[in-house]
C-alpha positions in Angstrom: -11.3 -22.0 -22.7 -7.5 -22.6 -23.1 -7.8 -21.4 -26.7 -9.5 -18.2 -25.6 -6.7 -17.5 -23.2 -4.0 -18.2 -25.8 -5.7 -15.8 -28.3 -5.8 -13.0 -25.6 -2.1 -13.6 -24.8 -1.1 -13.4 -28.5 -3.0 -10.1 -28.9 -1.0 -8.6 -26.0 2.2 -10.0 -27.4 1.5 -8.5 -30.8 1.1 -5.1 -29.3 4.6 -5.3 -27.7 7.7 -4.5 -29.8 10.1 -5.8 -27.1 11.5 -9.3 -27.4 11.5 -11.9 -25.9 7.7 -11.8 -25.6 5.2 -13.6 -23.5 5.0 -17.3 -24.3 1.7 -19.2 -25.0 2.9 -22.6 -26.1 5.0 -25.0 -24.0 5.8 -27.1 -27.1 7.3 -24.1 -29.0 9.1 -23.0 -25.9 10.9 -26.4 -25.7 12.0 -26.2 -29.3 13.2 -22.6 -29.0 16.2 -23.7 -27.0 16.7 -20.5 -24.9 15.9 -20.4 -21.2 12.2 -19.7 -20.6 11.6 -18.3 -17.1 8.3 -19.3 -15.3 6.9 -15.8 -15.6 7.2 -15.9 -19.4 5.0 -19.0 -19.6 1.8 -17.0 -19.1 -0.2 -19.5 -21.0 0.5 -22.1 -18.3 -0.9 -20.1 -15.4 -3.4 -17.6 -16.9 -6.3 -19.9 -16.0 -5.1 -19.9 -12.4 -5.4 -16.2 -12.0 -8.3 -15.2 -14.4 -11.4 -13.9 -12.6 -9.4 -13.9 -9.3 -8.1 -11.1 -7.1 -4.3 -11.4 -7.4 -1.6 -10.3 -5.0 1.9 -10.0 -6.5 5.1 -10.5 -4.5 7.5 -8.9 -6.9 10.3 -6.3 -7.4 12.3 -4.8 -10.2 13.6 -8.2 -11.3 10.1 -9.5 -12.1 10.4 -9.0 -15.8 9.0 -10.8 -18.8 11.3 -9.8 -21.6 11.5 -6.0 -21.4 8.2 -5.5 -19.5 7.4 -5.8 -15.8 5.0 -8.6 -15.0 2.5 -6.0 -13.7 2.5 -4.4 -17.1 1.9 -7.8 -18.8 -0.9 -9.0 -16.5 -3.0 -5.8 -16.4 -3.7 -5.6 -20.2 -4.8 -9.3 -20.0 -7.6 -8.2 -17.6 -6.0 -9.7 -14.5 -7.2 -8.0 -11.4 -4.0 -7.1 -9.5 -5.2 -6.0 -6.1 -2.0 -5.5 -4.3 1.8 -5.6 -4.6 4.1 -6.9 -1.8 7.7 -5.8 -2.0 10.8 -7.5 -0.4 14.1 -6.0 0.7 15.3 -3.1 -1.5 11.7 -2.3 -2.4 9.5 -2.6 -5.4 11.8 -0.6 -7.6 15.0 -2.3 -6.1 16.6 1.0 -5.1 16.8 0.8 -1.3 19.9 0.0 0.6 20.6 -3.4 2.1 18.9 -3.4 5.5 17.0 -0.2 4.8 13.4 -0.2 6.0 11.0 0.4 3.1 7.6 2.1 3.7 4.2 1.2 2.2 3.3 3.3 -0.8 1.2 3.6 -3.9 2.8 2.7 -7.2 2.5 5.9 -9.2 2.3 4.1 -12.6 -0.6 1.8 -11.8 -2.1 3.2 -8.7 -1.8 -0.2 -7.0 -1.1 -0.3 -3.3 2.4 -1.5 -2.4 2.8 -3.3 1.0 6.5 -3.5 2.1 7.7 -6.8 3.6 11.0 -5.2 4.6 10.2 -2.7 7.3 8.2 -3.1 10.4 6.4 -5.9 8.6 8.0 -9.0 7.2 5.0 -11.3 7.0 1.7 -10.2 5.3 -1.1 -9.6 7.9 -4.6 -11.1 7.7 -5.9 -7.6 6.7 -3.3 -7.4 3.9 -4.7 -10.6 2.4 -8.4 -10.1 2.9 -9.1 -9.2 -0.7 -6.6 -11.7 -2.2 -7.6 -15.0 -3.8 -4.1 -16.0 -5.0 -0.5 -14.8 -4.5 2.1 -14.8 -7.3 5.7 -14.9 -6.1 8.2 -13.8 -8.9 11.5 -12.6 -7.7 15.0 -13.3 -9.0 17.1 -15.1 -6.3 20.9 -15.8 -6.3 20.9 -19.0 -4.4 22.6 -17.9 -1.2 21.1 -18.4 2.2 21.6 -14.9 3.6 20.0 -13.3 0.5 16.7 -12.4 2.1 14.3 -13.1 -0.7 13.9 -16.7 0.4 13.0 -15.5 3.9 10.3 -13.3 2.4 9.2 -16.4 0.4 8.8 -18.3 3.7 6.7 -15.7 5.4 4.5 -15.2 2.3 3.9 -19.0 2.1 3.1 -19.1 5.9 0.7 -16.2 5.7 -1.0 -17.7 2.7 -1.4 -21.1 4.4 -2.9 -19.5 7.5 -5.4 -17.7 5.3 -6.1 -20.6 2.8 -4.7 -18.7 -0.2 -2.8 -20.4 -3.0 0.8 -19.4 -3.8 2.0 -19.5 -7.4 5.8 -19.4 -7.7 7.1 -18.4 -11.1 10.5 -20.0 -11.2 13.7 -18.4 -12.4 17.2 -19.9 -12.8 19.7 -19.7 -10.0 23.1 -18.2 -11.1 24.8 -20.1 -8.2 22.7 -23.2 -8.7 25.5 -25.4 -9.9 27.1 -26.2 -6.5 26.4 -26.7 -2.8 28.7 -25.5 0.0 29.2 -23.7 3.3 28.1 -24.4 6.9 24.6 -25.6 7.4 22.5 -23.3 9.6 22.1 -24.3 13.2 18.7 -23.4 14.7 20.2 -21.2 17.4 21.3 -18.8 14.7 18.1 -18.6 12.8 17.2 -15.0 11.6 15.9 -13.1 8.6 19.4 -13.7 7.0 19.0 -17.4 7.5 15.8 -19.2 8.5 16.3 -22.8 7.5 18.7 -25.7 8.0 20.4 -25.2 4.6 24.0 -24.4 3.7 25.2 -21.0 2.6 24.9 -22.1 -1.1 22.1 -24.6 -1.5 21.9 -25.3 -5.3 18.2 -24.9 -5.8 15.9 -22.5 -7.7 13.4 -20.5 -5.7 10.7 -22.8 -7.0 12.5 -25.9 -5.7 13.2 -24.1 -2.5 9.5 -23.3 -2.0 8.7 -27.0 -2.4 11.3 -27.8 0.2 9.9 -25.3 2.7 6.5 -27.0 2.2 7.7 -30.6 2.1 10.0 -30.3 5.1 7.3 -28.8 7.3 9.3 -25.6 7.9 6.2 -23.3 8.1 4.8 -22.5 11.6 3.3 -25.7 13.2 4.1 -27.6 10.0 1.2 -26.1 8.1 1.1 -26.7 4.4 0.8 -23.9 1.7 -1.3 -24.6 -1.4 1.6 -24.3 -3.7 2.1 -24.4 -7.5 5.4 -23.9 -9.3 5.7 -22.9 -12.9 9.1 -24.2 -13.9 11.7 -22.8 -16.2 12.2 -24.5 -19.6 15.5 -25.4 -21.2 17.4 -25.1 -17.9 19.3 -27.4 -15.5 21.6 -26.7 -12.6 24.7 -26.8 -14.8 23.3 -24.1 -17.1 25.3 -20.9 -17.0 22.8 -18.1 -16.6 23.7 -14.4 -16.7 20.9 -12.4 -15.1 19.3 -9.9 -17.5 18.9 -7.3 -14.7 20.8 -6.9 -11.4 18.8 -8.6 -8.6 19.7 -5.9 -6.0 21.7 -2.6 -6.0 25.0 -4.1 -4.9 25.0 -7.1 -7.1 25.5 -5.3 -10.4 26.8 -8.2 -12.6 27.7 -11.9 -12.8 31.1 -11.4 -11.2 29.6 -9.8 -8.0 27.0 -12.6 -7.9 29.6 -15.3 -8.2 31.9 -13.7 -5.5 28.9 -12.9 -3.2 28.8 -16.3 -1.3 32.4 -15.9 -0.3 32.6 -12.1 0.3 29.4 -11.4 2.1 30.9 -12.8 5.4 32.9 -9.5 5.5 29.6 -7.7 6.2 30.0 -8.9 9.8 33.6 -7.5 10.1 35.4 -4.2 10.0 36.3 -4.7 6.3 34.5 -3.1 3.4 33.2 -5.2 0.5 33.1 -2.2 -1.9 29.6 -0.9 -1.2 29.7 2.7 -2.3 31.9 2.0 -5.2 31.3 0.9 -8.8 32.5 -2.6 -7.9 30.6 -3.9 -4.8 31.5 -7.5 -3.9 34.5 -7.3 -6.2 36.9 -5.3 -3.9 37.8 -5.8 -0.3 39.6 -3.3 1.9 40.1 -1.3 5.1 41.7 2.2 5.8 44.4 0.7 8.0 45.7 -2.0 5.7 48.2 0.4 4.2 50.6 -2.3 2.9 48.1 -3.6 0.4 48.4 -2.3 -3.1 44.8 -1.8 -4.2 42.9 1.3 -3.2 39.3 2.5 -3.3 37.1 5.1 -1.5 33.5 4.3 -0.6 31.1 7.2 -1.2 27.4 7.7 -0.6 25.4 6.7 -3.7 22.1 5.2 -4.7 21.8 1.7 -3.1 24.6 2.5 -0.7 23.7 5.7 1.2 26.0 5.0 4.2 28.7 2.6 3.1 31.2 1.3 5.5 34.3 3.6 5.8 32.5 6.3 3.8 34.9 8.8 2.3 37.9 7.0 3.6 40.7 5.6 1.4 40.7 1.8 1.8 43.6 -0.4 1.0 43.0 -4.0 0.1 42.4 -6.5 -2.7 40.9 -6.2 -6.2 38.9 -9.3 -7.3 37.7 -7.9 -10.6 40.1 -10.0 -12.6 40.0 -13.0 -10.2 37.8 -15.8 -11.3 35.7 -17.2 -8.5 36.0 -20.8 -7.6 33.5 -22.7 -9.7 32.3 -25.2 -7.1 33.0 -24.0 -3.6 33.1 -21.0 -1.2 36.5 -19.3 -1.0 37.5 -18.8 2.6 41.0 -17.7 1.8 40.1 -14.0 1.8 38.4 -14.2 5.2 41.4 -16.0 6.7 43.9 -13.6 5.1 42.2 -10.4 6.2 41.7 -11.8 9.7 45.4 -12.6 10.0 46.3 -9.1 8.6 44.1 -7.4 11.2 45.5 -9.5 13.9 49.1 -8.6 13.0 48.1 -4.9 13.1 46.3 -5.4 16.4 43.1 -4.2 14.8 39.6 -5.4 15.5 38.2 -7.7 12.8 34.9 -9.2 13.8 32.2 -6.6 14.6 30.5 -6.6 18.0 27.3 -8.5 18.1 26.2 -11.7 16.4 25.8 -10.6 12.8 28.8 -12.6 11.5 27.5 -15.7 13.2 24.0 -15.1 11.8 25.5 -14.9 8.3 27.5 -18.1 8.9 24.5 -19.8 10.5 26.9 -21.0 13.3 29.5 -19.7 15.7 32.0 -22.3 14.6 33.3 -20.5 11.6 34.4 -17.5 13.6 35.9 -19.8 16.3 37.8 -21.8 13.7 39.3 -18.7 12.1 40.3 -17.3 15.5 41.9 -20.7 16.4 44.0 -20.5 13.2 42.5 -23.5 11.5 43.2 -23.9 7.8 40.6 -23.6 5.1 40.7 -27.4 4.6 40.1 -28.1 8.2 37.2 -25.6 8.4 35.6 -27.1 5.2 35.8 -30.6 6.6 33.8 -29.6 9.6 30.6 -29.1 7.5 30.9 -31.9 5.0 28.7 -34.4 7.0 25.9 -31.8 7.3 26.2 -31.1 3.5 25.7 -34.8 2.7 22.5 -34.8 4.9 21.2 -31.7 3.2 21.9 -33.1 -0.3 19.6 -36.0 0.5 16.8 -33.6 1.5 17.4 -31.4 -1.5 17.2 -34.3 -3.9 13.5 -34.8 -3.1 12.5 -31.4 -4.5 14.6 -31.0 -7.7 12.7 -30.0 -10.8 15.8 -29.8 -13.1 18.0 -32.8 -13.9 
């Protein structure tokens, strides 16, 4: 039977002019040397999904070479019943935080159920025709990036309805380090559900195993989980994403700065949404003594950016290399001190900054004037505990 599947895959591959193509042999993959993402290893999961009704949890990043996974599976005769889409939607064009409605994919006619609107967890009726769920979304390894929250709810719904989840793993571009405050349960939200640090150093497949293994699903239920690992990858491998994972992370520099800069989303300071360089510039209209300027405007992926159409003064990080192994708090402390000197509000009203941090201690420490070294020391013991948990679920040495 395996030979039959392999021949079918090779027929589909031969009809596609785009490279890299679908892979059918684990042995040849290993010898190839390049990183092989889980989705590309169709020969290793085709038997799991043949003659089954399949639900796909995917978005625009769910690519196999130059083709979307939907366009690869359908010619193989796989019965794709439904698509579930995360934040930013199936095509990856919606703003951060923008509700996305259910729809029908115009190319395939497949129903698309949004998991980032009024619904974040698939309902029983959404899963009634599904035998197996495939989760294939590119993550960036940062706790407040909501794809891991979607993963949690998908696994939980699957467990409650006795449906297997197949995670097709992808490299983590921030997978080489672990840092930041560990989330406290009082600050659990969709931008942080689990007791993990801001940067957790795991692929999404490893993370799924941790969700299951640590009993984080409702009432400690277990999901029937299978992970298709990447090949030729480890956590020290530098990996440049072939496609931007969301509208405001356009390149490797934005992704590398993101763990440090996203805290500003809970402040009065712009992170460059509405410019060509989101998460590479920081500024505010009233910081007039700073020498870099930019003006956020409404654009695709940033319809209503902070300080829209206002000239912002601030800092340019496009030529600044991010720290390789830790979050950089110097920007946050510097801009807080600047706002304080100008008698301007810095932290937004509400709890969003604390939800991003996963604790109220970071804000308190900054207000108290603690140094970056002092702040960092406050989370080291929690990081050591997390590393011991993390080590149980690593797939890549």
